[in-house]
C-alpha angles and dihedrals in degrees: 000000000000093000090048097056097035092052090044085084085087085071094046086065084090101068129128152253155292133280112240139353089257088065095039114170139132122329085236107074115238107243098028092115102043116114092033130093094235092171095060122087118243120238111253110282146076122292134190119204128180121188126181128184128190115200119198104206120205120250104233097181138274094334096053124097106246097220137116119210137222131186125196122190123182110192135191119196126186112199098202128210088241113113119177124182089347095306125112119225117227128184123210134196126182136166105197124198128201123207130196118200120199112232096200134056128215129067094301095052119107116259116234115254143174128217129200115228116209111271112263119228120178150139134234128205107200128185132199103213094185130247089067094297123128139173132194139191123207134195128173149119139242104225095220093150089057104046110349121125130220098213125220123213115223128179124232089266091059096251124138116262106168147328150238100025092186107028091167088071089072085086134046108254116230110206130200128172146171125197138179127198141184114200105170125131093008094304126133109195109168139164122187131184118197129187125199116197124190139194097240133221093036138176135204113240121258130021128315112280105263111252093007106092128238099342096149104059145167096237130187107224122195121228108232147190129219127199120198121187130189134182112170137148131211120228105186105302093343127087129193135170152112131293138189134182142166148159137231124206118205100198113050097154120135091263094055127093084230093056109161092356111108091167148273142248128207135193129200149127140270138209126186141176132204108221093180103242089046141007127225131200134186123190138166135194141175129207114261095174124035135163093217115068115242092004099115112150128209114210130190119194135194128189138182123191119195123181102213091191136343134192113233115236114253114261115245114260116262117257114268115270115249117258112241118199130190121214 
């Protein structure tokens, strides 16, 4: 079971997005892969993973958007029987959703909303290098131009506040990643680097939403890199350890959605428990480096990993029987 849910991190490579344009970053949320051995191949089978993050955003004063943010990502991963050059092929599908929660009541408070992120489709090529080491390569795309949403903030009185909430969804997001993991003796030591590439400048389809400002674009979207780090240890069914994650934006010019926001890095801790039919994890982190003064975020994550079915590995053949001769 431990190999199943640790390696299921290869599936979690499909998670979601940021909260608002003022916190613009990769479509892939930094931290979505920590706690999982994303470099290790999954045993053949079908896996369901659900990850949810709640971000408590700081209130920087009258100009700040008084919202907290949540992201929910249900993921299906099929670890296929196809093995090429020693690497197993895995297919992933995920339809992420972003939520914004108003922090203030009254007519000027922000109305709660949800935003569809373009469905992610991708493939993973994962190798078992032996001695509990693994490495994986990922390629895929968030189909934002097919079913992504721009998001429009409205106050409780129905008046326009801001748009788009997720300007990066004006473009499909092309995702590439490489990860390495060590999973011996109950350890999960993993590093993962993820790139998000955009067609920039990009526009949402159709006209601007009447009465809701420039919701169509064009928007300059920064290509970005994420780094997710994990160092945890299993003690029986329990797991505990440290995590770290961050993002780096390449284009922070005044035209970019990431204007003035070079990136961030957070540190925190994780606990997990193997219930048998499924495994659960909870982890939390707070920004220790941020490009925007007094904008440190606190994030709390929850994850459930359920192997829907797995194919047992073939037992090794028995040793040959000795040949007995009579003379």
